[in-house]
Every structure is written in structure tokens, then in C-alpha cells.
N, C-alpha and C positions, 0 to 999 in steps of 0.2 A: 394718403387716402386709401382706406380700406374698401376693396370691393368684394362683393360675394361672387362665388363660381356661377358661371352661367346654368341657369336652371333649364334653359334649352339643351345645352351639351349634356347635362346630366341626364335628361330624358333619352337622348340618343346614344348614350354610352353603350348599352347592350347591343344595339342594332349595328353600330359601328365596330364593336369587338367581333361579332359574328362576321361581318363583311370582310375585315382583314383576315380571320381565319379561313373563310372560303377563298379569298385571293391566294392565300399562302399554299393552297392545294394546287394552283397553276404556276405562281410564280416563285422564284427562288428567294426574293426579298420583297416586303411590302411595308410601307409607312404611310400614315395617315396624319395630316394636319387639319384640325377642326379650329374654325375661328367663329366667335361671337362677340363682336365689340359694338359698343354704343358710345357715341361721343358726347361731348358737352361743349356748348359755345360760351364763352366768357367775353363779355364785353365790359369795357372800362373807359370812362370818360372822366372829365373834371367833376361832374355832378353824381355821377352814380356808378355803381358795379352791378352787373347781372350775370347769372348763370343759368341757362336754359338747355334743354335736351337739344342735341344737334340733329339735324336731318341726315347727317352722314353716319350711316351704320354699316356694318360688314358682318355678313354671316354666310359661311360656306366651307367646303371641304376640299383638300387637294390629296390625291392619292399618288404615290410614287412606287412603281414597280421596277424589278430588275428580273431580267432573263436573258440567257445567251449573250452576255457581254452588253446589254443595252438597257439604260434607264429610260422609262417612260412616265409622264405624269398626265393625270385627268382631274379636272376640277369639276366640281358640281355645287349647286346651292340647294337642292331639295333631295330628300330621301323618301322615296316612295316605299319599295320593298327591297330587300336584299337582292333578291333574284334580278330585279329590274336594274338597280345600280351596278350589280356584278356584270350584268350582261352588257351594259353600256361601256363600262371601263373596259372589259375584254375586247369587245368590238373595236374600241378606239385605239387601244394600244397593241394588240396582238396581230402583228404583221407576218405573213409567211416567208417573206424575203426583204429583211431590212435593207434600207436604202443605201447605207454605207457598204454593205456587201455587193449590191448591184453595182454601184458606182466602182467599187474596187475591182470586181471581176471584169467588168465591161471596159474599164479604162486601161487595163493590163494586157488585153488580148492583141 
């Protein structure tokens, strides 16, 4: 079965590329996974076979960043502006004192 590439992801390509470039200014490593999947429901019985669009669809993004020995991930399903998504990602993953450092230091005193 041949499927065409997602027109939704094609439309979002430039903004996603700019988002990754902006994140690379802050983080050592950045990757982005984009997904746009639509399912089909196949029903087979003794008398008939039917193929219909499924209600199960998946559309979203996962960004993985690396800084100071720590990988963090942030997922989202809507892109408003680069600035808005960038700010949400940075606020969610940028922590001043990583948990493992706090535990390590406090646990060995």
C-alpha cells in the first residue's frame, strides 16, 4: 500500500526546522519526531468485507534535548508560534538544579 507523505507535516516543515535551529542555540543536542497517522478499520465477516476510516488518529510532536549530561523530552500537539513553543519547551525542561545532582549531593553529606 502506497501512502502519500502527510500534507500537514509538509506545511509544518519550515516552522519545525526553525524551532530546532532556535533550540540548538540553547541546547547541545536537539531532535524532533513528528507524527501524523490516520488509521483504517477493516471488518471481515462471512458475507462482507469493509474498509473505513478509523476514529483512531495520531498527530503530534516530541522534542528531545540534551544539556549538561541530561536528556529531556517535551511533547505537544499544536504549533502556535515558534516563540510560544520554544518558551514552553525551555520552561518545561530547563531546570537549574537537576534532580540527580540534588540527590547525589544531599545523599553523600
